[in-house]
BAFI-120434 format. One record per residue (C-alpha): residue number from 1; x, y, z. Coordinates in steps of 0.02 Angstrom, whole numbers. Layout:
N
SITE   num       px       py       pz
SITE   NUM        X        Y        Z
...
***
This chain:
634
SITE   num       px       py       pz
SITE     1    10114     5237     6330
SITE     2    10206     5291     6485
SITE     3    10280     5147     6583
SITE     4    10386     5111     6737
SITE     5    10516     4974     6758
SITE     6    10465     4871     6911
SITE     7    10462     4694     6974
SITE     8    10299     4595     6968
SITE     9    10289     4604     7158
SITE    10    10316     4794     7162
SITE    11    10184     4819     7024
SITE    12    10061     4710     7118
SITE    13    10080     4796     7282
SITE    14    10068     4968     7206
SITE    15     9916     4914     7107
SITE    16     9829     4852     7263
SITE    17     9866     5013     7349
SITE    18     9761     5108     7222
SITE    19     9604     5002     7223
SITE    20     9447     5083     7295
SITE    21     9267     5013     7331
SITE    22     9121     5125     7304
SITE    23     8954     5079     7377
SITE    24     8832     5218     7359
SITE    25     8907     5364     7455
SITE    26     9040     5256     7539
SITE    27     9215     5253     7465
SITE    28     9354     5155     7549
SITE    29     9515     5063     7516
SITE    30     9481     4889     7448
SITE    31     9641     4815     7515
SITE    32     9704     4920     7663
SITE    33     9852     4809     7702
SITE    34     9943     4646     7679
SITE    35     9974     4504     7805
SITE    36    10133     4411     7770
SITE    37    10243     4276     7832
SITE    38    10408     4265     7733
SITE    39    10512     4116     7670
SITE    40    10624     4086     7523
SITE    41    10471     4088     7410
SITE    42    10424     4270     7438
SITE    43    10557     4361     7540
SITE    44    10641     4432     7383
SITE    45    10473     4461     7296
SITE    46    10324     4522     7397
SITE    47    10434     4541     7546
SITE    48    10550     4660     7460
SITE    49    10407     4758     7380
SITE    50    10326     4782     7549
SITE    51    10487     4840     7629
SITE    52    10520     4961     7481
SITE    53    10347     5040     7501
SITE    54    10368     5053     7690
SITE    55    10512     5168     7658
SITE    56    10451     5260     7504
SITE    57    10268     5281     7556
SITE    58    10233     5198     7725
SITE    59    10042     5217     7709
SITE    60    10024     5151     7533
SITE    61    10015     4972     7580
SITE    62    10048     4938     7766
SITE    63    10120     4768     7812
SITE    64    10061     4667     7961
SITE    65    10140     4518     8040
SITE    66    10045     4356     8074
SITE    67    10094     4196     8166
SITE    68    10000     4074     8056
SITE    69     9952     4081     7872
SITE    70     9777     4010     7907
SITE    71     9752     4146     8038
SITE    72     9798     4283     7912
SITE    73     9649     4233     7804
SITE    74     9533     4228     7959
SITE    75     9583     4399     8006
SITE    76     9546     4455     7824
SITE    77     9374     4373     7830
SITE    78     9332     4448     7997
SITE    79     9380     4620     7931
SITE    80     9284     4592     7772
SITE    81     9122     4539     7858
SITE    82     9129     4688     7972
SITE    83     9155     4802     7818
SITE    84     9000     4723     7734
SITE    85     9113     4645     7599
SITE    86     9179     4810     7540
SITE    87     9357     4779     7591
SITE    88     9479     4643     7641
SITE    89     9661     4614     7674
SITE    90     9785     4519     7563
SITE    91     9881     4375     7634
SITE    92    10053     4328     7570
SITE    93    10135     4159     7604
SITE    94    10292     4067     7551
SITE    95    10309     3911     7450
SITE    96    10244     3739     7505
SITE    97    10184     3728     7685
SITE    98    10160     3913     7699
SITE    99    10047     3914     7548
SITE   100     9948     3759     7603
SITE   101     9922     3821     7777
SITE   102     9804     3947     7695
SITE   103     9695     3820     7619
SITE   104     9573     3807     7766
SITE   105     9561     3995     7765
SITE   106     9520     3991     7580
SITE   107     9380     3862     7607
SITE   108     9310     3968     7747
SITE   109     9309     4130     7644
SITE   110     9225     4043     7498
SITE   111     9096     3948     7599
SITE   112     9045     4110     7690
SITE   113     9040     4212     7528
SITE   114     9166     4331     7603
SITE   115     9312     4410     7505
SITE   116     9490     4365     7547
SITE   117     9641     4395     7431
SITE   118     9772     4258     7441
SITE   119     9946     4280     7373
SITE   120    10034     4106     7398
SITE   121    10204     4089     7324
SITE   122    10238     3950     7199
SITE   123    10389     3853     7140
SITE   124    10498     3915     6993
SITE   125    10403     3946     6831
SITE   126    10564     3917     6734
SITE   127    10605     3756     6831
SITE   128    10784     3813     6826
SITE   129    10810     3740     7001
SITE   130    10691     3599     6987
SITE   131    10650     3523     7114
SITE   132    10670     3663     7244
SITE   133    10649     3652     7432
SITE   134    10468     3614     7482
SITE   135    10413     3568     7305
SITE   136    10286     3433     7272
SITE   137    10336     3317     7134
SITE   138    10202     3212     7041
SITE   139    10275     3105     6903
SITE   140    10111     3093     6808
SITE   141    10092     3282     6797
SITE   142    10248     3394     6831
SITE   143    10142     3551     6805
SITE   144    10046     3525     6970
SITE   145    10104     3613     7124
SITE   146    10030     3624     7297
SITE   147     9948     3786     7246
SITE   148     9827     3692     7130
SITE   149     9740     3636     7290
SITE   150     9675     3812     7296
SITE   151     9574     3788     7134
SITE   152     9417     3706     7209
SITE   153     9425     3818     7357
SITE   154     9437     3981     7268
SITE   155     9311     4086     7171
SITE   156     9452     4143     7063
SITE   157     9623     4063     7035
SITE   158     9767     4109     6919
SITE   159     9950     4079     6913
SITE   160    10060     4225     6856
SITE   161    10191     4114     6772
SITE   162    10239     4255     6653
SITE   163    10262     4439     6706
SITE   164    10148     4500     6572
SITE   165    10002     4398     6647
SITE   166     9997     4510     6801
SITE   167     9888     4646     6722
SITE   168     9744     4535     6664
SITE   169     9755     4426     6819
SITE   170     9753     4570     6942
SITE   171     9605     4651     6861
SITE   172     9504     4493     6852
SITE   173     9546     4455     7033
SITE   174     9479     4622     7087
SITE   175     9316     4599     6990
SITE   176     9282     4436     7076
SITE   177     9334     4496     7247
SITE   178     9206     4637     7244
SITE   179     9062     4546     7154
SITE   180     8921     4510     7278
SITE   181     8883     4347     7181
SITE   182     9053     4280     7150
SITE   183     9155     4339     7296
SITE   184     9254     4218     7408
SITE   185     9436     4167     7411
SITE   186     9526     4250     7267
SITE   187     9700     4168     7238
SITE   188     9845     4235     7132
SITE   189     9978     4107     7133
SITE   190    10154     4187     7121
SITE   191    10303     4087     7070
SITE   192    10453     4141     7169
SITE   193    10557     4178     7015
SITE   194    10426     4280     6929
SITE   195    10392     4382     7082
SITE   196    10569     4459     7069
SITE   197    10567     4481     6875
SITE   198    10551     4654     6804
SITE   199    10434     4718     6671
SITE   200    10377     4882     6599
SITE   201    10213     4927     6690
SITE   202    10089     5050     6611
SITE   203    10061     5197     6726
SITE   204     9879     5176     6696
SITE   205     9885     5006     6788
SITE   206     9955     5093     6942
SITE   207     9827     5235     6953
SITE   208     9672     5244     7063
SITE   209     9531     5128     7006
SITE   210     9355     5120     7075
SITE   211     9254     4964     7091
SITE   212     9067     4994     7114
SITE   213     8968     4870     7212
SITE   214     8825     4801     7105
SITE   215     8652     4823     7185
SITE   216     8535     4742     7052
SITE   217     8352     4790     7055
SITE   218     8219     4657     7057
SITE   219     8137     4623     6889
SITE   220     7954     4676     6879
SITE   221     7872     4508     6832
SITE   222     7953     4404     6971
SITE   223     7920     4541     7096
SITE   224     7736     4542     7048
SITE   225     7717     4354     7066
SITE   226     7803     4361     7238
SITE   227     7686     4503     7295
SITE   228     7533     4405     7240
SITE   229     7593     4253     7343
SITE   230     7621     4360     7497
SITE   231     7451     4439     7485
SITE   232     7374     4267     7475
SITE   233     7471     4201     7621
SITE   234     7396     4173     7792
SITE   235     7555     4131     7885
SITE   236     7703     4209     7798
SITE   237     7877     4209     7881
SITE   238     8034     4298     7834
SITE   239     8204     4209     7854
SITE   240     8334     4344     7865
SITE   241     8511     4285     7810
SITE   242     8681     4364     7788
SITE   243     8634     4454     7633
SITE   244     8529     4575     7741
SITE   245     8685     4627     7832
SITE   246     8797     4636     7679
SITE   247     8677     4744     7583
SITE   248     8639     4859     7732
SITE   249     8456     4810     7724
SITE   250     8419     4796     7910
SITE   251     8326     4962     7920
SITE   252     8214     4923     7772
SITE   253     8183     4749     7836
SITE   254     8133     4822     8005
SITE   255     8007     4942     7923
SITE   256     7935     4801     7812
SITE   257     7909     4689     7961
SITE   258     7829     4827     8061
SITE   259     7708     4880     7925
SITE   260     7653     4709     7874
SITE   261     7669     4617     8037
SITE   262     7764     4475     7953
SITE   263     7872     4387     8083
SITE   264     8061     4360     8055
SITE   265     8178     4217     8100
SITE   266     8365     4246     8079
SITE   267     8503     4131     8022
SITE   268     8676     4132     8102
SITE   269     8743     4251     7964
SITE   270     8585     4353     7982
SITE   271     8604     4383     8168
SITE   272     8583     4572     8195
SITE   273     8460     4594     8050
SITE   274     8337     4658     8179
SITE   275     8358     4721     8361
SITE   276     8309     4576     8475
SITE   277     8166     4678     8549
SITE   278     8092     4716     8379
SITE   279     7909     4652     8392
SITE   280     7924     4542     8239
SITE   281     8094     4471     8281
SITE   282     8067     4288     8334
SITE   283     8252     4255     8347
SITE   284     8356     4113     8282
SITE   285     8282     3987     8160
SITE   286     8324     3807     8124
SITE   287     8427     3675     8210
SITE   288     8494     3805     8336
SITE   289     8337     3911     8337
SITE   290     8209     3969     8452
SITE   291     8041     3883     8487
SITE   292     7959     4046     8426
SITE   293     8039     4043     8252
SITE   294     8029     3852     8234
SITE   295     7846     3841     8281
SITE   296     7794     3973     8160
SITE   297     7907     3901     8026
SITE   298     7823     3730     8045
SITE   299     7656     3804     7994
SITE   300     7711     3942     7877
SITE   301     7631     3939     7704
SITE   302     7752     4066     7624
SITE   303     7936     4077     7670
SITE   304     8022     4238     7615
SITE   305     8208     4198     7620
SITE   306     8315     4353     7610
SITE   307     8498     4332     7571
SITE   308     8509     4153     7643
SITE   309     8588     4004     7566
SITE   310     8471     3887     7668
SITE   311     8604     3782     7756
SITE   312     8548     3626     7847
SITE   313     8552     3718     8009
SITE   314     8436     3852     7941
SITE   315     8310     3724     7877
SITE   316     8335     3605     8022
SITE   317     8395     3479     7894
SITE   318     8231     3509     7797
SITE   319     8115     3477     7941
SITE   320     8082     3655     7988
SITE   321     7946     3693     7857
SITE   322     7811     3565     7881
SITE   323     7668     3644     7787
SITE   324     7635     3527     7638
SITE   325     7593     3677     7526
SITE   326     7736     3792     7583
SITE   327     7796     3914     7452
SITE   328     7968     3989     7444
SITE   329     8003     4166     7389
SITE   330     8194     4179     7384
SITE   331     8274     4350     7372
SITE   332     8454     4335     7328
SITE   333     8584     4422     7228
SITE   334     8647     4249     7171
SITE   335     8531     4144     7067
SITE   336     8616     3987     7135
SITE   337     8535     4025     7306
SITE   338     8378     4112     7237
SITE   339     8318     3949     7154
SITE   340     8344     3832     7301
SITE   341     8204     3723     7362
SITE   342     8137     3711     7185
SITE   343     8055     3879     7200
SITE   344     7960     3957     7057
SITE   345     7966     4125     7142
SITE   346     8149     4182     7141
SITE   347     8193     4365     7149
SITE   348     8370     4388     7093
SITE   349     8414     4556     7165
SITE   350     8502     4648     7301
SITE   351     8417     4619     7466
SITE   352     8399     4804     7510
SITE   353     8329     4845     7339
SITE   354     8207     4695     7341
SITE   355     8142     4731     7514
SITE   356     8114     4915     7470
SITE   357     8016     4861     7317
SITE   358     7909     4739     7425
SITE   359     7878     4878     7549
SITE   360     7816     4995     7416
SITE   361     7707     4867     7334
SITE   362     7632     4789     7492
SITE   363     7546     4950     7551
SITE   364     7393     4908     7658
SITE   365     7444     4728     7680
SITE   366     7442     4662     7858
SITE   367     7447     4485     7927
SITE   368     7290     4419     8012
SITE   369     7275     4482     8193
SITE   370     7265     4306     8258
SITE   371     7425     4260     8174
SITE   372     7511     4419     8240
SITE   373     7448     4372     8416
SITE   374     7520     4198     8398
SITE   375     7687     4273     8345
SITE   376     7687     4392     8494
SITE   377     7643     4254     8616
SITE   378     7781     4139     8553
SITE   379     7907     4279     8558
SITE   380     7865     4323     8738
SITE   381     7873     4137     8791
SITE   382     8043     4117     8712
SITE   383     8110     4274     8791
SITE   384     8054     4211     8963
SITE   385     8141     4046     8926
SITE   386     8302     4136     8882
SITE   387     8294     4245     9034
SITE   388     8271     4092     9145
SITE   389     8425     4008     9067
SITE   390     8532     4157     9121
SITE   391     8506     4111     9303
SITE   392     8565     4147     9435
SITE   393     8599     3967     9481
SITE   394     8730     3994     9615
SITE   395     8829     3847     9548
SITE   396     9018     3854     9574
SITE   397     9046     3795     9398
SITE   398     8906     3872     9293
SITE   399     8836     3810     9130
SITE   400     8862     3899     8965
SITE   401     8696     3984     8956
SITE   402     8727     4075     9118
SITE   403     8899     4124     9059
SITE   404     8826     4195     8898
SITE   405     8697     4292     9000
SITE   406     8828     4366     9110
SITE   407     8940     4421     8965
SITE   408     8788     4489     8874
SITE   409     8737     4589     9029
SITE   410     8911     4665     9050
SITE   411     8925     4713     8863
SITE   412     8869     4874     8774
SITE   413     8749     4871     8627
SITE   414     8883     4911     8501
SITE   415     9004     4773     8562
SITE   416     9035     4630     8441
SITE   417     9026     4452     8500
SITE   418     9136     4333     8394
SITE   419     9128     4145     8387
SITE   420     9138     4002     8264
SITE   421     9140     3824     8325
SITE   422     9088     3705     8461
SITE   423     8930     3720     8565
SITE   424     8947     3906     8582
SITE   425     8880     3954     8412
SITE   426     8716     3859     8442
SITE   427     8696     3931     8614
SITE   428     8735     4104     8557
SITE   429     8618     4092     8410
SITE   430     8479     4051     8532
SITE   431     8525     4163     8677
SITE   432     8626     4316     8623
SITE   433     8515     4469     8622
SITE   434     8589     4572     8478
SITE   435     8560     4755     8489
SITE   436     8662     4811     8338
SITE   437     8668     4760     8153
SITE   438     8852     4716     8165
SITE   439     8850     4654     8344
SITE   440     8835     4468     8310
SITE   441     8986     4386     8217
SITE   442     8975     4201     8213
SITE   443     9066     4113     8075
SITE   444     8954     3963     8050
SITE   445     8956     3922     7859
SITE   446     9122     3830     7889
SITE   447     9113     3829     8081
SITE   448     9301     3827     8086
SITE   449     9387     3790     8250
SITE   450     9522     3919     8272
SITE   451     9434     4059     8182
SITE   452     9377     4152     8339
SITE   453     9536     4245     8397
SITE   454     9603     4285     8225
SITE   455     9434     4335     8162
SITE   456     9404     4441     8314
SITE   457     9565     4534     8281
SITE   458     9508     4563     8103
SITE   459     9339     4632     8171
SITE   460     9433     4752     8287
SITE   461     9540     4809     8139
SITE   462     9379     4849     8045
SITE   463     9291     4932     8197
SITE   464     9421     5001     8317
SITE   465     9285     5102     8402
SITE   466     9198     4946     8463
SITE   467     9242     4818     8597
SITE   468     9262     4643     8522
SITE   469     9216     4500     8637
SITE   470     9284     4331     8571
SITE   471     9193     4187     8655
SITE   472     9290     4023     8632
SITE   473     9298     3854     8708
SITE   474     9461     3766     8760
SITE   475     9453     3648     8612
SITE   476     9448     3789     8485
SITE   477     9573     3895     8583
SITE   478     9699     3751     8574
SITE   479     9675     3747     8383
SITE   480     9740     3921     8347
SITE   481     9784     4040     8488
SITE   482     9948     4110     8425
SITE   483     9868     4263     8344
SITE   484     9854     4334     8521
SITE   485    10039     4380     8494
SITE   486     9982     4485     8348
SITE   487     9853     4573     8455
SITE   488     9988     4617     8583
SITE   489    10117     4664     8452
SITE   490    10003     4792     8366
SITE   491     9906     4847     8525
SITE   492     9742     4779     8451
SITE   493     9620     4763     8599
SITE   494     9511     4605     8603
SITE   495     9422     4529     8751
SITE   496     9431     4339     8750
SITE   497     9314     4241     8860
SITE   498     9391     4066     8871
SITE   499     9265     3936     8924
SITE   500     9361     3785     8994
SITE   501     9261     3624     8995
SITE   502     9406     3507     8971
SITE   503     9354     3438     8801
SITE   504     9233     3455     8654
SITE   505     9064     3501     8732
SITE   506     8973     3512     8568
SITE   507     9030     3349     8495
SITE   508     9016     3266     8666
SITE   509     8830     3311     8671
SITE   510     8809     3257     8490
SITE   511     8904     3093     8528
SITE   512     8775     3053     8662
SITE   513     8632     3092     8544
SITE   514     8699     2965     8418
SITE   515     8733     2833     8553
SITE   516     8919     2848     8571
SITE   517     8932     2913     8750
SITE   518     9049     3057     8721
SITE   519     9185     2941     8653
SITE   520     9349     3035     8611
SITE   521     9283     3204     8664
SITE   522     9359     3224     8838
SITE   523     9532     3294     8872
SITE   524     9595     3159     8987
SITE   525     9749     3054     9015
SITE   526     9760     2898     8908
SITE   527     9693     2748     9004
SITE   528     9779     2601     8918
SITE   529     9760     2434     8997
SITE   530     9720     2255     8944
SITE   531     9535     2295     8963
SITE   532     9530     2468     8888
SITE   533     9613     2594     8777
SITE   534     9525     2763     8788
SITE   535     9524     2941     8851
SITE   536     9363     2917     8947
SITE   537     9438     2918     9122
SITE   538     9421     3055     9250
SITE   539     9604     3115     9264
SITE   540     9596     3287     9192
SITE   541     9752     3356     9103
SITE   542     9849     3490     9194
SITE   543     9842     3607     9050
SITE   544     9846     3791     9104
SITE   545     9771     3897     8966
SITE   546     9769     4053     9073
SITE   547     9958     4033     9097
SITE   548     9974     4013     8907
SITE   549     9885     4176     8874
SITE   550     9984     4265     9008
SITE   551    10142     4206     8928
SITE   552    10090     4293     8766
SITE   553    10085     4457     8856
SITE   554     9891     4476     8889
SITE   555     9808     4530     9047
SITE   556     9724     4376     9120
SITE   557     9582     4363     9237
SITE   558     9542     4194     9310
SITE   559     9363     4165     9372
SITE   560     9379     4041     9515
SITE   561     9243     3905     9540
SITE   562     9130     3979     9675
SITE   563     8950     4022     9708
SITE   564     8986     4197     9647
SITE   565     9073     4143     9488
SITE   566     8946     4228     9380
SITE   567     8970     4393     9476
SITE   568     9157     4372     9458
SITE   569     9131     4354     9271
SITE   570     9027     4511     9256
SITE   571     9155     4609     9349
SITE   572     9296     4536     9239
SITE   573     9209     4587     9078
SITE   574     9180     4762     9146
SITE   575     9366     4773     9198
SITE   576     9419     4709     9027
SITE   577     9311     4844     8940
SITE   578     9394     4978     9039
SITE   579     9571     4920     8991
SITE   580     9659     4982     8836
SITE   581     9743     4816     8804
SITE   582     9689     4637     8770
SITE   583     9620     4533     8908
SITE   584     9584     4347     8921
SITE   585     9455     4293     9049
SITE   586     9462     4108     9097
SITE   587     9307     4026     9172
SITE   588     9263     3845     9201
SITE   589     9098     3781     9141
SITE   590     8989     3622     9158
SITE   591     8973     3546     8984
SITE   592     8814     3450     9042
SITE   593     8708     3606     9066
SITE   594     8629     3640     8898
SITE   595     8538     3790     8821
SITE   596     8351     3777     8806
SITE   597     8280     3666     8674
SITE   598     8222     3762     8526
SITE   599     8133     3615     8446
SITE   600     8253     3606     8302
SITE   601     8343     3456     8229
SITE   602     8505     3419     8137
SITE   603     8527     3270     8027
SITE   604     8681     3171     8083
SITE   605     8664     2990     8027
SITE   606     8662     2858     8162
SITE   607     8737     2684     8139
SITE   608     8601     2571     8063
SITE   609     8659     2415     8158
SITE   610     8758     2408     8319
SITE   611     8804     2300     8463
SITE   612     8778     2446     8578
SITE   613     8600     2472     8649
SITE   614     8627     2660     8659
SITE   615     8663     2668     8476
SITE   616     8512     2560     8434
SITE   617     8398     2679     8536
SITE   618     8474     2829     8450
SITE   619     8441     2748     8278
SITE   620     8254     2733     8324
SITE   621     8250     2920     8367
SITE   622     8343     2963     8208
SITE   623     8222     2863     8101
SITE   624     8077     2961     8173
SITE   625     8157     3130     8135
SITE   626     8198     3069     7958
SITE   627     8017     3041     7931
SITE   628     7986     3228     7952
SITE   629     8106     3283     7819
SITE   630     8024     3361     7669
SITE   631     8082     3317     7491
SITE   632     8096     3494     7425
SITE   633     8147     3488     7241
SITE   634     8308     3589     7255
***
């Protein structure tokens, strides 16, 4: 066997450079680059390997800087989602805090079922210098390091504590990374001494290797049972989830909906499954859904879930589907999701393949004309509601719906809107009129504050031909804005629309709903007296986030409060789109102007007893909603 003498890090980097994903006729690099922040744990290992390849073969495995380890993973996830899970970046961190900074990113990747390859450094495998700087010591188990925290957050975890383990670990990691069922955070823990150790590496390990994406076909018997249930249905409804996007099933879904007349509601991850003007597209479903989707969901007798994991927002905390005899047909590549809600009609298959089979077998089937008319009527009513929410109001400080409408109106169909946390995801889910399958990118499985900017940069890396519009509130911006420096350093253009409402608008609204009057959700000076200790005063902090972004080197456009604020915003987006560099647009918003009610509910428990009347009133409303929850078996 021909071998080469290399360090573990050199072998791993060269191995990754030769991994290819094949999905039908598409073939692309599985890992096109590595993000890295170096410290004593990896500077002589992964750092040295990346430096060496930057000189020997600069395009083999490009290195990219990052400013925060969590943000590295967010970039990887943003890229992976835009590439429909065919590719992702690797993220390398040093020992201790560098590694643990990635934990939130790992949880986000796994929760969203999106691939991210994590390479956290670990303490000495030999313990020759035990304990080292930044090492966690637990007397009851000295084998535990901080990297063990990745175990419950990762779909795959292994520690390369011997050089010879690299081969099996790397191959197993790639298998999980590209498996539609198992994908998520894939973590290879690399002790700092082992990273620099040499071994004889088989040349075969370093050659091109292809990983073919599995697209399992539906089994005949489950398919026939599902078809029979659909044909018996009087009010069927499709719930389109992220699996539609990842499998590239949006065209076949469109054809199925058109030919059968079955209406479609979309989850957050499924945004873009259908063009917003598609006759059967009723828009968002669930807690942040439209009245159109939610009213039809309430009476539906058959729910056809396609690539959805049925989160509590999708099911409106199990209040969305009110028909006592509702039947679930769950199409999912993962049996874990296909069997949810106690269904007896799971179809464990790729979304595109399953929808194609349904289309073929449902020839001649069409929903009742009265049901189709109801669907069309509800769609038109909701579209009118959305249009009305876009204004114009003429308010000097507009509400978020009007801001969304202005940004939407100034955007192009192929632009990608990116968001993750706060009140924006719910408002975007209801209001954003998606015109492209990849045009709606809201991370809502983990709804991680701070994802927006880093994730948006990852999206732009994946689709440099598209404009990326990151919509973010001031609370989420303050969580993780430093990756803007990465955008400037690499000339990666993103447009950031920063909505300033001086606090947490989403939780403020929720706080009112549960009877706590926006406690702790305003950015104000501390009012500390004998009578009170709170941040509920009216003295707004003098924080200048526009100046912060300007200090990073971005172009900044500040929309001043005025009657023409919305016109200013439209012009600002148009100007930012014409620019070749990154732009931040700063606009103030009124957090008390809400998006239209879509008649969805979210289960957030309210205190059962309280000295506060507002909380007692909220508890009564909560009890009424709880009475509408359905005890599905799964």
